[in-house]
N, C-alpha and C positions, 0 to 999 in steps of 0.2 A: 359462602364460597367467594374468595377473592380471585377474580379473573386476571391471570397473568400471561404476558407475552414473552417468549424466550427468544432472544437474539444470540446467535453464535457467530464468532468471527475467528477463522483460522488464519492468524496473522503470520508474517514472516518470522517474527521473533517468539511468538507464543499464541496460545488461545485465550480469548476473552469472551465471557458470556455476560449478558445483562438481562435482568428481569424488569419489566415495566408493566404497570397495571393499565386497564382500559380507560382510566381517567387521565393518563399521561404522566403519572408519577413514577419516578425511578424508585425501584424497590431494593435491588441488590445486584452485586456483580461478583465475579470470581475470575481468576486467571491462572495460567500455568505456562511456563516456558518449556521449549524443547530444543533439541540440538540441530544445528546446521553443520553439515560435513563439508570441509574444504580439503579434500584429499590431494588436490594438485592446485598449483597457482591458477586463479581464475575460475576454479570449480566451486559450485555451491549446490548442495543436494540435501534433501530431507527424506526421512522415512515416513510414509503415509500412516503407518500404524502409530507413530508418535503423536500425530495430530488427534486421532481418536482417543488415545489414552490421555492426552492433554485436555481434551474437551471434558472427559469424565471427571478429571480432577478439578478443573475450573468450575464445572457444574456443581459438584459437591461443595466446593468452597462457597459458592453463591448461596446454596441452600442453607448451609450451616451458619453463615454469617448473620442471618436474620431468622433462623429457625422456620424456613418456608416449607410448606406442604407442596411437594411436586405435583400432586393431583390438581392443584389450582391452575396449572399451565394449560392454556386452551389453544395455543398455536405456536409454531416454531418456524424461524427462518434462519438460513445460514449464508454467510458471506466468507470470502477469502481473497487472498492475492490472486491475480489473474496470470495468464501465460503458462502456468505450471501444470504439466500433464501427469496424470496417474494412468499407467498402462497395465492392463489386466488381461489374462485369459479367464480362468476362474478365480485366480488369486493375483495379487500385485506382483508384477514381473521384475521391477527394479525400483531403486530409490528415484525420487522425483527430481528432475533438473529444475532449479529455481530460476526465477526471472532475473536474478542478479548474476547468474552464471554467464561466463564469457567464452566458453569453449567452442561455440558454434559460429564464430566470426567468419571462418572460411565459407561455410554454407550460406551465411547471410550475404557475404560479398558475391558469391556465385549467383544468388537469386537477384540481387540488385543489378549486377552486370548484364545478365541475360534476359531478365524479365521484370526489371525494376519498375518501369513505367506502367506496364500492364498490371502488376500486382498492386501498385498504388492506386490505379483507377478503380480496381475492384474492391479494395479493402480500405482505402484512405490512409494507408500506413506504409512506411518504408521498412524493409527487413533489417533486423539487427538481432544480436544474440538474445535479446530480451524475449523475443516472440517464440511461440510454440513451434511454428513451421521449421525454422532453422534447427531448433533442438531436435525435432523429429528426424530431420535429414541426417543429423550427426549420429543419432542412435542407429539409423538404418545403415550408415557407413561403418561405424565402429563397434556396434553391438547387434550385428545382423541376426543372430539366432534368437535374441529377445524380440527383435522387431517382427520376425515371422510369426511369433506366438500371439501377437496383439489381437484380441477380440473386441475389447472395449477401451475407448479413450475417454477419460473423465478429467475434469479440472478439480482443483482442490476442494472447493465447497461441495461439488457434485459427489465426490467420494464420501464425504462425511454424511451427506443426505442419503446416499446409497446405503451406508451403514445403518442409518436410522430407518429407512423405508423400503429398501430393496428396489428402488426405482432408478432408472438410468435416464439422464437427460441433462440439459444445461439451459441457461437463459441467453438471450441474444447479446447481452453486453459482454459476458464472459466469452461467448463465441467470437465476438469481434477481437478479443485479445489473443486469438490463435493465429491470425494472419491467414485464415482459411475461409472466412465468411465473405460472401458477396453482400455488401451493406445495402445495396438498392433492393435486392430480392429477399434479403433477410434469410438466406439459406446458405448451406455450404457451397462453395464455388467448385463446380465441376472442372473448370479450367485450371485453377490452381492445384487441385488434387491430381489432375492429369500431368501438369508440369512436374510435380514432385513424386508422381507415381504412388500416391497415397490412396488406399481403398476407402471409399466413402462409407462403407458399411461399419467401419470401426468408430465413426464419428457419432456423437449422441444426438437424439432429437432435440429440437430447439423450442423453448417456451418463453413466456413473459416472466419477469421476476416475481410478479404477484400471483401467478398460477399455482395451484395446489398440486404438488407432486403425488401425494398420497398420505396415508396415515402412518404414524410410527408403528413398527411391527410389535407384536405381542411380546416377543423375546426381549427386545430393547426396552419396551415399556416396563416390563418386570424388572429388568436390570437397573433402570433409572428411577423407578417408582412413579412414572408418568402414566396417565390413562392411555390405553391403546387406541383410542379413537381420536387422538390429537392430530390435526393436519399439519403437514410440513410443506412450506412453500419452496419453489425452485430457488428463490433468492438471487443474488447477483454478486458482482465484484466488490471488493472492499472500498475502492476509491469512489465508486458511484454511491454506495450506501452510506459511507461515512459523511459524504457531502449532504445527503438527505438527512442524516442524523444531526447535522449542523444547521439545518433549517433552510437549505437551498430550494427555492420554488420558482424563481424568476430569472430570466436572462439578465446578464450584467453583474450578477453576483460572483464572488470569488472565494475560494477556499484554498488556504495554504496548509499543507500537512507536513509535520516534522516527526516522523516515526523512524523505524529502521531506515527507510528511504524517505525522500521528501518529494512533494508534488506541488505544483501551482495549477489550479483548475479554474478556468473562466467559463461561465455558462452562457449559452447562446441559443437563438431560435433556429439556427441551421448549422450544419457542419462547416468548420473552417480548416480544411485539410492542409497540412504542412509537413514537409519532410523532416522538420525539426521538432515536431510535437506528436502526440497521440490524439486521435479523434474518436470519440465514443458517443453513443446514445446514452441518455440518462434514464433513471427509473421513472421519471414523470414523462409520459409520452409527449412528443413534440419538442423536447429540449435536448440539446447536445452539450458537450463540453470539450474544450481544448485542454489537453493535459500535458504539462511539461514536468519531467521527472528527473530528480537527481538521485543517484544510486545509494549514496551513503550520507544520511542525515544524522539522526540521533545515534545511529550505529557508530558514527565516528567517535562520539564521546564514550560510548560503551566500550569500543575497542581500546581507547586510551586508558580507560579505567581498568580494564582487565589486564593490560600489559604493564602499566606503569604505577598503579595506585594501590599497592599492597598496604602501605602505611595508612592511607586514607580508609581502606577497608577495615583495618583494625581499629582505627579511631571511631568509625561509624558503629562498629559492633560494640565497642566499649561504651559509647554514649547512647546506644539504643536508638539511633536515627538513621535515615537514609544517607548513603554515601553521596547522593546527588545534592542533598542539602549542603553538605560540606563543600562540594565542588562549586555550587552556586555562590556560597558565601565568599569563597576565595576569588572567584571570577569578579564579584562585585567590587573588590578592592582595587581592580585594575581599570584604568581609564579607557575610553573608547579608542579603538585602534590597536590595543594591546602593545602600545609603545614599540611599534615597528615589527611585530611578529605576525606573520600572515600564514594561514593554513588553507590548503586546497584539499577538499574532502573526497579525493578520487581513490578510495580504498578498493573499489570494485570496478575500475574504469569509470566511464560516465555516459549518461544518456543525454538529455537536453542540456544545453543546445548543441553539444559537440558530437554525440553519438560515436564516441571514440573509446574502444575497449582497452587501448594502450595507455591511457592516462593513469597516473599514479598519484597517491597522496603525498603531500610535502609540507614541511614547515620551512618558511623562508624568512631570513632576517634575524636569526637567533644570535643573541650576544650574551656575554657573561652576566649581564644585569638581570636577565629574564629568570623568573621563578615559576613554580608550578601554576600559580594563578594566571600568569600570562598565557600559558599553554591552554588552560581551560577556556579562558575567554576567547583566544584566537580560534579554537575549534568552533565555538558557538558563532563567532563572526564569520568564519569561513563557510560554514553551512548556510548561514543567512545570505552571504554573498552568492553562493551557488544558486540559492532560490531567487535572488535578484537577477542573476544571469538568465534564469528561466522566465522570470516575469518580463524582462525586456524583450524576449522573443514573442511573448503574447502581445506586447505593445506594437511590435512590427506587423502583426496581423490586424492592427486597427482596433484592438480590444483593450479595455481598461476597466478599473473598478475604483470606487471612492474609498472602499474599506475592504479588509480581508477578514474572513473567519479562520482563526488559527486553531488547528486541531493536532492531535497526536501527543506523544510523550513529551516532546519539547515544549508544548504549550503550557505544561504544568510548571515550567520554570519562569519565575518573574523576570529574571535577568535576560533570559532568552527572548521573552516577549518584547522587552524593551529594545533589545538589539534588533530584532526583526522589524519592529515598527520604525526605528530610526534608519535602518538600511533601505527599507522599501519606501519610506516616506509616507506611510499609510496608517490610518487608524486600524488598530487590531482588536478584534472581538474574540473573547474566549467564552465558551459555552460551559454550562454546568456538567453536561455529559456530551462527549464528542466522538466516541469511537464507533467503529463499524458495527459492533454487536448491538449498540444502542439503536442505530439506524435500522438494523435488521429486525429488532423487536417492534419498532414502529411499522415497518413494512409488513410484518406478520399481522398486525392489527388491521392494516389496509386490506390485505389479501383475504381475510375472513369477514370483512365488513364491519368490524367493531369501530373503525374510524370510517366515516362516510366518504372521505377523500384524502388524497395526499396532503392537501393543505390543512385539513382539520387535524391530522396527526401532528403536523408541525406546530400548529397553534396550541395544542394541548401539551406536547412533550418538550419542545425546545425552549430553553431558558438561557438568556445571556448572563454570564457570571461577572465579567469584567471587561472594561474598555481601556486600552492603552493608546495614547496619542504620541506622535513623534515630537522630538525636541530639535529646534533649529540648529543649535551648536553641534550636537552629535550627528545630525544629518550631514552637515558640512564636512565633518571629519570623515565620515564613512563614504561620502561621494569621492573624496580625494583618495582614500584607501582602496576603494573599489577599482579605480583606474589602474592602480599598481597591481592589484589582484589579477586584472585582465592581462596586464603586460607579463606577469610571471607565467601565466598559462601559455601565452603566445611564445614566450622565450624558451619554455621547457618542453613544449609539445613534441619536438623531434627527439629530445633527450629521453623522454619517457618511452618512446618507441625503441630506442637503442637499449634501454634498461629491460624492456619487456622481452627482448630477444636473447 
């Protein structure tokens, strides 16, 4: 019998699963996309049943790609994007408001105006539409009949684990993402629940990410072909676990993610709370990380592809290759700086460092000379500039790193790796496996004791694939272009607010 660890990640754009053996070898993976609903400007919702259906497809894909026996699976762990609530009585009550949703800005403003300092002291966070608390207040105000029916509040990964095990609970990192946790006491804040008139009995029990929630149910085991005595961990948030999958074990290390959204995460021995960042515990006890997030990273290129790239889609289908290979090749023909074309990736407002839901995406500097390749490259550069905007806020906190570990879909692009390295002026490391489901599989091994420690799992599983170093000439071009990028934001900030109205 080959002992396999199953990691599941319910990402914003789709589900990904990874299978890893107890010697640290990657065995197989599978994926499946699902729909995000944008019914009104600034809205972003998903159907929880789509996640579970997506998991089953991704799981079957992983099994079939290598003809794997599901009976070989000995432990499971689940991760997902945080902040997103699943509300239930006995069944799901409504679609889930996603962390990219901007509808609850009035509720966030009310919280900051009346209780901002108190909430920040308790949670280390500033309220914004990203967080569960303002979203819950919006539901209470605008969907009151649904609100009254809530018996159980879960987060995304907890709902999938509930489907697998019939257990209710969450981990302390996902709980921090709600804006309802007292970080010092590591329990739900009675004070914040009182401020928002939220009944504490709807909030889940809190555990460690490595705690075992229970075994997979016989019904689900039969459906998936897995043994019904397989333990399922509580798991944790995608940002924390993908950093673990990238090999983060020490303070001073940095992970840059470029997936649907983008993040810059610096790891520390103590919390560094800031109104312009997110502050979280890490899966390894005693470590924290400061997280700066940009709302639209690889999503920006996906959006452009879906809206403007019908011809490229047909070309990719004809050639039997990925459309992103075609996009990369055209972007490579354009010089650094995209010959004066600058993109701001504010498709869903922006988080760090502006926390401004009114910001909008824009191309600036278009002239008749520009072709498709210029737009492709300017999107890649604009996303990397946004990540630099985040990184500079980290520097203001007195934090820095010599190198960054680059993960997410954007890390698979050679041209995007080069752009990021030159814009940040940092050595960029890419891993053989870098997504949250891979980290979740590692965590499963730690939780059941197949790996003796967090560090042993990293030593066995994490492998560096490639290193990209910055080039002086391109760095100089990008430093000058970034100054203009900042001035465009400053000049259009009020214009974006007028457009949003």
